C-alpha positions as protocol buffer text, in pm:
chain_id: "A"
residue {
  index: 1
  type: MET
  ca { x: -4055 y: 3749 z: 1608 }
}
residue {
  index: 2
  type: ASN
  ca { x: -4042 y: 4072 z: 1404 }
}
residue {
  index: 3
  type: LYS
  ca { x: -4011 y: 4088 z: 1025 }
}
residue {
  index: 4
  type: ALA
  ca { x: -3636 y: 4159 z: 1031 }
}
residue {
  index: 5
  type: ALA
  ca { x: -3572 y: 3860 z: 1258 }
}
residue {
  index: 6
  type: LEU
  ca { x: -3787 y: 3637 z: 1038 }
}
residue {
  index: 7
  type: CYS
  ca { x: -3590 y: 3746 z: 732 }
}
residue {
  index: 8
  type: ALA
  ca { x: -3261 y: 3677 z: 912 }
}
residue {
  index: 9
  type: ALA
  ca { x: -3381 y: 3334 z: 1025 }
}
residue {
  index: 10
  type: GLY
  ca { x: -3495 y: 3256 z: 672 }
}
residue {
  index: 11
  type: ALA
  ca { x: -3159 y: 3358 z: 530 }
}
residue {
  index: 12
  type: LEU
  ca { x: -2977 y: 3141 z: 784 }
}
residue {
  index: 13
  type: PHE
  ca { x: -3198 y: 2843 z: 698 }
}
residue {
  index: 14
  type: ALA
  ca { x: -3125 y: 2896 z: 329 }
}
residue {
  index: 15
  type: LEU
  ca { x: -2752 y: 2898 z: 398 }
}
residue {
  index: 16
  type: VAL
  ca { x: -2774 y: 2576 z: 596 }
}
residue {
  index: 17
  type: ALA
  ca { x: -2996 y: 2410 z: 337 }
}
residue {
  index: 18
  type: THR
  ca { x: -2758 y: 2491 z: 54 }
}
residue {
  index: 19
  type: GLY
  ca { x: -2449 y: 2396 z: 250 }
}
residue {
  index: 20
  type: ALA
  ca { x: -2311 y: 2749 z: 226 }
}
residue {
  index: 21
  type: LEU
  ca { x: -2210 y: 2743 z: 592 }
}
residue {
  index: 22
  type: ALA
  ca { x: -1981 y: 2447 z: 529 }
}
residue {
  index: 23
  type: ASP
  ca { x: -1703 y: 2686 z: 434 }
}
residue {
  index: 24
  type: THR
  ca { x: -1715 y: 2845 z: 781 }
}
residue {
  index: 25
  type: ALA
  ca { x: -1687 y: 2514 z: 973 }
}
residue {
  index: 26
  type: PRO
  ca { x: -1342 y: 2409 z: 1093 }
}
residue {
  index: 27
  type: ASP
  ca { x: -1160 y: 2195 z: 839 }
}
residue {
  index: 28
  type: PRO
  ca { x: -1090 y: 1856 z: 1002 }
}
residue {
  index: 29
  type: TRP
  ca { x: -831 y: 1752 z: 740 }
}
residue {
  index: 30
  type: PRO
  ca { x: -519 y: 1894 z: 912 }
}
residue {
  index: 31
  type: GLY
  ca { x: -606 y: 1704 z: 1230 }
}
residue {
  index: 32
  type: LEU
  ca { x: -672 y: 1386 z: 1032 }
}
residue {
  index: 33
  type: VAL
  ca { x: -333 y: 1416 z: 864 }
}
residue {
  index: 34
  type: THR
  ca { x: -185 y: 1415 z: 1214 }
}
residue {
  index: 35
  type: ASP
  ca { x: -404 y: 1136 z: 1355 }
}
residue {
  index: 36
  type: ILE
  ca { x: -404 y: 899 z: 1056 }
}
residue {
  index: 37
  type: PHE
  ca { x: -81 y: 981 z: 876 }
}
residue {
  index: 38
  type: GLN
  ca { x: 137 y: 1102 z: 1167 }
}
residue {
  index: 39
  type: ASN
  ca { x: 159 y: 1450 z: 1014 }
}
residue {
  index: 40
  type: ARG
  ca { x: 363 y: 1326 z: 718 }
}
residue {
  index: 41
  type: PRO
  ca { x: 372 y: 1554 z: 410 }
}
residue {
  index: 42
  type: ILE
  ca { x: 100 y: 1474 z: 156 }
}
residue {
  index: 43
  type: ALA
  ca { x: 153 y: 1587 z: -203 }
}
residue {
  index: 44
  type: ASP
  ca { x: -104 y: 1623 z: -482 }
}
residue {
  index: 45
  type: ALA
  ca { x: -208 y: 1302 z: -653 }
}
residue {
  index: 46
  type: ASP
  ca { x: -20 y: 1387 z: -974 }
}
residue {
  index: 47
  type: GLY
  ca { x: -196 y: 1096 z: -1144 }
}
residue {
  index: 48
  type: VAL
  ca { x: -65 y: 833 z: -900 }
}
residue {
  index: 49
  type: ILE
  ca { x: -410 y: 787 z: -744 }
}
residue {
  index: 50
  type: ALA
  ca { x: -750 y: 910 z: -861 }
}
residue {
  index: 51
  type: LEU
  ca { x: -1072 y: 914 z: -661 }
}
residue {
  index: 52
  type: GLU
  ca { x: -1411 y: 873 z: -827 }
}
residue {
  index: 53
  type: ALA
  ca { x: -1707 y: 980 z: -612 }
}
residue {
  index: 54
  type: PRO
  ca { x: -2051 y: 1128 z: -682 }
}
residue {
  index: 55
  type: ALA
  ca { x: -2089 y: 1503 z: -630 }
}
residue {
  index: 56
  type: ARG
  ca { x: -2426 y: 1434 z: -467 }
}
residue {
  index: 57
  type: ALA
  ca { x: -2511 y: 1094 z: -322 }
}
residue {
  index: 58
  type: GLU
  ca { x: -2838 y: 926 z: -418 }
}
residue {
  index: 59
  type: ASP
  ca { x: -2831 y: 737 z: -87 }
}
residue {
  index: 60
  type: ALA
  ca { x: -2600 y: 860 z: 188 }
}
residue {
  index: 61
  type: ALA
  ca { x: -2578 y: 509 z: 336 }
}
residue {
  index: 62
  type: ILE
  ca { x: -2456 y: 350 z: 10 }
}
residue {
  index: 63
  type: VAL
  ca { x: -2217 y: 588 z: -165 }
}
residue {
  index: 64
  type: PRO
  ca { x: -1991 y: 431 z: -430 }
}
residue {
  index: 65
  type: MET
  ca { x: -1622 y: 520 z: -413 }
}
residue {
  index: 66
  type: THR
  ca { x: -1350 y: 407 z: -653 }
}
residue {
  index: 67
  type: MET
  ca { x: -975 y: 450 z: -613 }
}
residue {
  index: 68
  type: ARG
  ca { x: -773 y: 404 z: -933 }
}
residue {
  index: 69
  type: PHE
  ca { x: -398 y: 354 z: -957 }
}
residue {
  index: 70
  type: SER
  ca { x: -209 y: 452 z: -1272 }
}
residue {
  index: 71
  type: ASN
  ca { x: 95 y: 241 z: -1179 }
}
residue {
  index: 72
  type: PRO
  ca { x: -10 y: -30 z: -931 }
}
residue {
  index: 73
  type: SER
  ca { x: 347 y: -142 z: -867 }
}
residue {
  index: 74
  type: LEU
  ca { x: 412 y: 193 z: -697 }
}
residue {
  index: 75
  type: ILE
  ca { x: 129 y: 164 z: -443 }
}
residue {
  index: 76
  type: LYS
  ca { x: 179 y: 7 z: -101 }
}
residue {
  index: 77
  type: VAL
  ca { x: -131 y: 134 z: 82 }
}
residue {
  index: 78
  type: ALA
  ca { x: -440 y: 323 z: -35 }
}
residue {
  index: 79
  type: THR
  ca { x: -653 y: 487 z: 235 }
}
residue {
  index: 80
  type: LEU
  ca { x: -1004 y: 627 z: 196 }
}
residue {
  index: 81
  type: VAL
  ca { x: -1088 y: 907 z: 442 }
}
residue {
  index: 82
  type: ILE
  ca { x: -1432 y: 1071 z: 479 }
}
residue {
  index: 83
  type: ASP
  ca { x: -1333 y: 1387 z: 659 }
}
residue {
  index: 84
  type: GLN
  ca { x: -1660 y: 1469 z: 839 }
}
residue {
  index: 85
  type: ASN
  ca { x: -1759 y: 1116 z: 941 }
}
residue {
  index: 86
  type: PRO
  ca { x: -1755 y: 1014 z: 1310 }
}
residue {
  index: 87
  type: MET
  ca { x: -1492 y: 752 z: 1215 }
}
residue {
  index: 88
  type: PRO
  ca { x: -1322 y: 923 z: 919 }
}
residue {
  index: 89
  type: MET
  ca { x: -1085 y: 643 z: 816 }
}
residue {
  index: 90
  type: ALA
  ca { x: -1328 y: 436 z: 610 }
}
residue {
  index: 91
  type: ALA
  ca { x: -1083 y: 178 z: 475 }
}
residue {
  index: 92
  type: ALA
  ca { x: -710 y: 127 z: 428 }
}
residue {
  index: 93
  type: PHE
  ca { x: -605 y: -122 z: 160 }
}
residue {
  index: 94
  type: THR
  ca { x: -258 y: -275 z: 176 }
}
residue {
  index: 95
  type: LEU
  ca { x: -186 y: -412 z: -170 }
}
residue {
  index: 96
  type: GLY
  ca { x: -6 y: -740 z: -217 }
}
residue {
  index: 97
  type: ASP
  ca { x: 337 y: -745 z: -380 }
}
residue {
  index: 98
  type: LYS
  ca { x: 295 y: -800 z: -754 }
}
residue {
  index: 99
  type: SER
  ca { x: -85 y: -808 z: -714 }
}
residue {
  index: 100
  type: GLY
  ca { x: -121 y: -541 z: -983 }
}
residue {
  index: 101
  type: VAL
  ca { x: -442 y: -398 z: -839 }
}
residue {
  index: 102
  type: GLY
  ca { x: -563 y: -136 z: -1087 }
}
residue {
  index: 103
  type: PHE
  ca { x: -864 y: -10 z: -894 }
}
residue {
  index: 104
  type: ILE
  ca { x: -1069 y: -82 z: -584 }
}
residue {
  index: 105
  type: GLU
  ca { x: -1436 y: 12 z: -562 }
}
residue {
  index: 106
  type: THR
  ca { x: -1643 y: -4 z: -244 }
}
residue {
  index: 107
  type: ARG
  ca { x: -1952 y: 155 z: -85 }
}
residue {
  index: 108
  type: VAL
  ca { x: -1948 y: 385 z: 215 }
}
residue {
  index: 109
  type: ARG
  ca { x: -2166 y: 592 z: 447 }
}
residue {
  index: 110
  type: VAL
  ca { x: -2132 y: 970 z: 430 }
}
residue {
  index: 111
  type: ASN
  ca { x: -2272 y: 1142 z: 739 }
}
residue {
  index: 112
  type: SER
  ca { x: -2263 y: 1505 z: 625 }
}
residue {
  index: 113
  type: TYR
  ca { x: -2137 y: 1721 z: 341 }
}
residue {
  index: 114
  type: SER
  ca { x: -1771 y: 1629 z: 333 }
}
residue {
  index: 115
  type: ASN
  ca { x: -1445 y: 1618 z: 150 }
}
residue {
  index: 116
  type: VAL
  ca { x: -1333 y: 1263 z: 80 }
}
residue {
  index: 117
  type: HIS
  ca { x: -961 y: 1194 z: 44 }
}
residue {
  index: 118
  type: ALA
  ca { x: -792 y: 899 z: -126 }
}
residue {
  index: 119
  type: VAL
  ca { x: -434 y: 880 z: -3 }
}
residue {
  index: 120
  type: ALA
  ca { x: -170 y: 659 z: -164 }
}
residue {
  index: 121
  type: GLU
  ca { x: 151 y: 558 z: 10 }
}
residue {
  index: 122
  type: THR
  ca { x: 403 y: 475 z: -259 }
}
residue {
  index: 123
  type: SER
  ca { x: 692 y: 231 z: -244 }
}
residue {
  index: 124
  type: ASP
  ca { x: 932 y: 515 z: -158 }
}
residue {
  index: 125
  type: GLY
  ca { x: 725 y: 599 z: 152 }
}
residue {
  index: 126
  type: LYS
  ca { x: 575 y: 921 z: 14 }
}
residue {
  index: 127
  type: LEU
  ca { x: 207 y: 1013 z: 35 }
}
residue {
  index: 128
  type: ARG
  ca { x: -8 y: 1152 z: -246 }
}
residue {
  index: 129
  type: ALA
  ca { x: -379 y: 1238 z: -229 }
}
residue {
  index: 130
  type: ASP
  ca { x: -678 y: 1309 z: -448 }
}
residue {
  index: 131
  type: ALA
  ca { x: -998 y: 1460 z: -304 }
}
residue {
  index: 132
  type: LYS
  ca { x: -1365 y: 1505 z: -396 }
}
residue {
  index: 133
  type: PHE
  ca { x: -1645 y: 1694 z: -220 }
}
residue {
  index: 134
  type: VAL
  ca { x: -1958 y: 1484 z: -166 }
}
residue {
  index: 135
  type: LYS
  ca { x: -2299 y: 1620 z: -73 }
}
residue {
  index: 136
  type: ALA
  ca { x: -2474 y: 1368 z: 151 }
}
residue {
  index: 137
  type: SER
  ca { x: -2613 y: 1357 z: 503 }
}
residue {
  index: 138
  type: GLY
  ca { x: -2725 y: 1103 z: 761 }
}
residue {
  index: 139
  type: GLY
  ca { x: -2549 y: 802 z: 617 }
}
residue {
  index: 140
  type: CYS
  ca { x: -2407 y: 675 z: 947 }
}
residue {
  index: 141
  type: SER
  ca { x: -2742 y: 688 z: 1127 }
}
residue {
  index: 142
  type: ALA
  ca { x: -2964 y: 571 z: 840 }
}
residue {
  index: 143
  type: PRO
  ca { x: -3178 y: 269 z: 938 }
}
residue {
  index: 144
  type: ALA
  ca { x: -3056 y: -72 z: 829 }
}
residue {
  index: 145
  type: VAL
  ca { x: -3204 y: -181 z: 498 }
}
residue {
  index: 146
  type: LYS
  ca { x: -3248 y: -544 z: 601 }
}
residue {
  index: 147
  type: ASP
  ca { x: -3444 y: -695 z: 889 }
}
residue {
  index: 148
  type: GLN
  ca { x: -3205 y: -750 z: 1179 }
}
residue {
  index: 149
  type: ASP
  ca { x: -3307 y: -1113 z: 1233 }
}
residue {
  index: 150
  type: GLU
  ca { x: -3243 y: -1182 z: 865 }
}
residue {
  index: 151
  type: ALA
  ca { x: -2911 y: -996 z: 883 }
}
residue {
  index: 152
  type: VAL
  ca { x: -2794 y: -1204 z: 1180 }
}
residue {
  index: 153
  type: ALA
  ca { x: -2909 y: -1529 z: 1019 }
}
residue {
  index: 154
  type: ASN
  ca { x: -2705 y: -1459 z: 705 }
}
residue {
  index: 155
  type: ILE
  ca { x: -2407 y: -1289 z: 862 }
}
residue {
  index: 156
  type: GLY
  ca { x: -2074 y: -1374 z: 700 }
}
residue {
  index: 157
  type: LYS
  ca { x: -2217 y: -1531 z: 385 }
}
residue {
  index: 158
  type: MET
  ca { x: -2015 y: -1428 z: 79 }
}
residue {
  index: 159
  type: LYS
  ca { x: -2062 y: -1400 z: -295 }
}
residue {
  index: 160
  type: TYR
  ca { x: -1794 y: -1392 z: -563 }
}
residue {
  index: 161
  type: ARG
  ca { x: -1842 y: -1250 z: -913 }
}
residue {
  index: 162
  type: GLU
  ca { x: -1611 y: -1218 z: -1212 }
}
residue {
  index: 163
  type: PHE
  ca { x: -1624 y: -959 z: -1488 }
}
residue {
  index: 164
  type: LYS
  ca { x: -1454 y: -910 z: -1822 }
}
residue {
  index: 165
  type: SER
  ca { x: -1166 y: -673 z: -1756 }
}
residue {
  index: 166
  type: ALA
  ca { x: -1102 y: -378 z: -1987 }
}
residue {
  index: 167
  type: ASP
  ca { x: -732 y: -466 z: -1951 }
}
residue {
  index: 168
  type: ALA
  ca { x: -661 y: -807 z: -2106 }
}
residue {
  index: 169
  type: SER
  ca { x: -365 y: -857 z: -1873 }
}
residue {
  index: 170
  type: LYS
  ca { x: -583 y: -835 z: -1561 }
}
residue {
  index: 171
  type: ARG
  ca { x: -881 y: -1007 z: -1407 }
}
residue {
  index: 172
  type: GLU
  ca { x: -1174 y: -823 z: -1253 }
}
residue {
  index: 173
  type: ALA
  ca { x: -1372 y: -956 z: -959 }
}
residue {
  index: 174
  type: GLN
  ca { x: -1607 y: -857 z: -678 }
}
residue {
  index: 175
  type: ILE
  ca { x: -1639 y: -989 z: -323 }
}
residue {
  index: 176
  type: MET
  ca { x: -1964 y: -926 z: -133 }
}
residue {
  index: 177
  type: ILE
  ca { x: -1999 y: -1003 z: 239 }
}
residue {
  index: 178
  type: ARG
  ca { x: -2335 y: -1022 z: 418 }
}
residue {
  index: 179
  type: HIS
  ca { x: -2296 y: -821 z: 738 }
}
residue {
  index: 180
  type: PRO
  ca { x: -2508 y: -549 z: 904 }
}
residue {
  index: 181
  type: ASN
  ca { x: -2196 y: -337 z: 956 }
}
residue {
  index: 182
  type: ALA
  ca { x: -2389 y: -153 z: 1227 }
}
residue {
  index: 183
  type: SER
  ca { x: -2240 y: 187 z: 1298 }
}
residue {
  index: 184
  type: GLY
  ca { x: -2362 y: 223 z: 1659 }
}
residue {
  index: 185
  type: MET
  ca { x: -2559 y: 531 z: 1548 }
}
residue {
  index: 186
  type: GLN
  ca { x: -2863 y: 348 z: 1408 }
}
residue {
  index: 187
  type: MET
  ca { x: -3186 y: 315 z: 1604 }
}
residue {
  index: 188
  type: ASP
  ca { x: -3394 y: -3 z: 1623 }
}
residue {
  index: 189
  type: PRO
  ca { x: -3738 y: 106 z: 1492 }
}
residue {
  index: 190
  type: VAL
  ca { x: -3916 y: -125 z: 1737 }
}
residue {
  index: 191
  type: SER
  ca { x: -3726 y: -83 z: 2064 }
}
residue {
  index: 192
  type: ARG
  ca { x: -3601 y: 271 z: 1984 }
}
residue {
  index: 193
  type: ALA
  ca { x: -3267 y: 164 z: 2130 }
}
residue {
  index: 194
  type: TYR
  ca { x: -2941 y: 218 z: 1942 }
}
residue {
  index: 195
  type: LEU
  ca { x: -2802 y: -92 z: 1773 }
}
residue {
  index: 196
  type: PRO
  ca { x: -2455 y: -179 z: 1907 }
}
residue {
  index: 197
  type: ALA
  ca { x: -2166 y: -118 z: 1669 }
}
residue {
  index: 198
  type: HIS
  ca { x: -2094 y: -442 z: 1483 }
}
residue {
  index: 199
  type: PHE
  ca { x: -1882 y: -409 z: 1173 }
}
residue {
  index: 200
  type: ILE
  ca { x: -1627 y: -575 z: 947 }
}
residue {
  index: 201
  type: ASP
  ca { x: -1283 y: -446 z: 1046 }
}
residue {
  index: 202
  type: LYS
  ca { x: -1054 y: -665 z: 834 }
}
residue {
  index: 203
  type: VAL
  ca { x: -1077 y: -842 z: 498 }
}
residue {
  index: 204
  type: GLU
  ca { x: -796 y: -1036 z: 332 }
}
residue {
  index: 205
  type: VAL
  ca { x: -820 y: -1145 z: -32 }
}
residue {
  index: 206
  type: PHE
  ca { x: -580 y: -1397 z: -189 }
}
residue {
  index: 207
  type: GLN
  ca { x: -526 y: -1563 z: -525 }
}
residue {
  index: 208
  type: GLY
  ca { x: -398 y: -1898 z: -416 }
}
residue {
  index: 209
  type: ASP
  ca { x: -167 y: -1809 z: -127 }
}
residue {
  index: 210
  type: ALA
  ca { x: -59 y: -1472 z: -269 }
}
residue {
  index: 211
  type: PRO
  ca { x: -231 y: -1166 z: -117 }
}
residue {
  index: 212
  type: ILE
  ca { x: -422 y: -935 z: -349 }
}
residue {
  index: 213
  type: PHE
  ca { x: -508 y: -688 z: -74 }
}
residue {
  index: 214
  type: LYS
  ca { x: -578 y: -656 z: 297 }
}
residue {
  index: 215
  type: MET
  ca { x: -846 y: -409 z: 407 }
}
residue {
  index: 216
  type: GLU
  ca { x: -875 y: -254 z: 751 }
}
residue {
  index: 217
  type: GLY
  ca { x: -1198 y: -60 z: 801 }
}
residue {
  index: 218
  type: GLY
  ca { x: -1472 y: 58 z: 1033 }
}
residue {
  index: 219
  type: ILE
  ca { x: -1826 y: 192 z: 1060 }
}
residue {
  index: 220
  type: SER
  ca { x: -1801 y: 407 z: 747 }
}
residue {
  index: 221
  type: LEU
  ca { x: -1829 y: 99 z: 524 }
}
residue {
  index: 222
  type: SER
  ca { x: -2187 y: 35 z: 413 }
}
residue {
  index: 223
  type: GLU
  ca { x: -2408 y: -252 z: 517 }
}
residue {
  index: 224
  type: ASP
  ca { x: -2309 y: -572 z: 333 }
}
residue {
  index: 225
  type: PRO
  ca { x: -1957 y: -455 z: 238 }
}
residue {
  index: 226
  type: ALA
  ca { x: -1855 y: -512 z: -123 }
}
residue {
  index: 227
  type: PHE
  ca { x: -1520 y: -475 z: -299 }
}
residue {
  index: 228
  type: ARG
  ca { x: -1472 y: -474 z: -676 }
}
residue {
  index: 229
  type: PHE
  ca { x: -1116 y: -474 z: -809 }
}
residue {
  index: 230
  type: THR
  ca { x: -876 y: -576 z: -1081 }
}
residue {
  index: 231
  type: TYR
  ca { x: -558 y: -775 z: -1027 }
}
residue {
  index: 232
  type: THR
  ca { x: -279 y: -944 z: -1221 }
}
residue {
  index: 233
  type: PRO
  ca { x: -332 y: -1322 z: -1234 }
}
residue {
  index: 234
  type: ASN
  ca { x: -47 y: -1543 z: -1112 }
}
residue {
  index: 235
  type: GLY
  ca { x: -183 y: -1878 z: -1234 }
}
residue {
  index: 236
  type: ALA
  ca { x: -366 y: -1958 z: -909 }
}
residue {
  index: 237
  type: LYS
  ca { x: -685 y: -2162 z: -941 }
}
residue {
  index: 238
  type: THR
  ca { x: -881 y: -2005 z: -656 }
}
residue {
  index: 239
  type: ILE
  ca { x: -975 y: -1677 z: -491 }
}
residue {
  index: 240
  type: ARG
  ca { x: -982 y: -1698 z: -112 }
}
residue {
  index: 241
  type: VAL
  ca { x: -1125 y: -1448 z: 139 }
}
residue {
  index: 242
  type: GLU
  ca { x: -1106 y: -1422 z: 518 }
}
residue {
  index: 243
  type: ALA
  ca { x: -1301 y: -1148 z: 696 }
}
residue {
  index: 244
  type: HIS
  ca { x: -1313 y: -1048 z: 1064 }
}
residue {
  index: 245
  type: ASP
  ca { x: -1549 y: -823 z: 1258 }
}
residue {
  index: 246
  type: ASN
  ca { x: -1509 y: -623 z: 1577 }
}
residue {
  index: 247
  type: LYS
  ca { x: -1695 y: -884 z: 1785 }
}
residue {
  index: 248
  type: GLY
  ca { x: -1455 y: -1165 z: 1696 }
}
residue {
  index: 249
  type: GLY
  ca { x: -1651 y: -1310 z: 1406 }
}
residue {
  index: 250
  type: VAL
  ca { x: -1442 y: -1484 z: 1138 }
}
residue {
  index: 251
  type: TYR
  ca { x: -1589 y: -1555 z: 795 }
}
residue {
  index: 252
  type: LYS
  ca { x: -1425 y: -1742 z: 507 }
}
residue {
  index: 253
  type: GLY
  ca { x: -1494 y: -1811 z: 142 }
}
residue {
  index: 254
  type: GLU
  ca { x: -1313 y: -1974 z: -150 }
}
residue {
  index: 255
  type: TRP
  ca { x: -1408 y: -1999 z: -517 }
}
residue {
  index: 256
  type: PRO
  ca { x: -1251 y: -2129 z: -840 }
}
residue {
  index: 257
  type: ILE
  ca { x: -1121 y: -1862 z: -1076 }
}
residue {
  index: 258
  type: GLY
  ca { x: -1297 y: -1884 z: -1411 }
}
residue {
  index: 259
  type: GLU
  ca { x: -1063 y: -2003 z: -1688 }
}
residue {
  index: 260
  type: ALA
  ca { x: -767 y: -1984 z: -1450 }
}
residue {
  index: 261
  type: SER
  ca { x: -443 y: -2052 z: -1634 }
}
């Protein structure tokens, strides 16, 4: 290779390394608007929904994402879309009537440098979106953190935590579910075979019998899915969770609410 070709190759590598070529790649968002939202108009967030995401992920397999709602009573569904992921629709949260959910935080895989959209469907049927650009790569194919035998042995186990809410009128809680949430793109380090996709695809959270939210998701959720959120208490004494995975697994948990009124 001559000197000019080496310089050109070096320049190309530098562009790839810095992500400068991302601007030249086709933008998947218009197609996702068609596929996920049936090509409905999507307006700017205008404060209705706000997405918090790191500009650069510390670990592409565990990227924190938070969707905040300025007026929870307006929100019917909040959908998190990672544009460049193999399965872009990471999670769609249908909020319970009068649940008063102020925010939902979860952890996702980001497979390559990507825009991430948080889309709110309001009670009048309109869509509004906020977006952030996240620098990360390889999240969907990153090896599982836990030993697979251990993961299978503990699958479906849940933990519940409560936190002091910054809003005195709300409660804050977190649900954690032990599950490999295998993406189908991860390789077993011993056999070198790809692990079959096995992931949580539905989670329902209730206070008493009243729904707080229902989540529908896929392979973009991280291993051991976790959801932290605030909600308006209705006097119920317990939090109840039912989760399902794509292989028919059903997992349940129920806990007393601390100082429930």
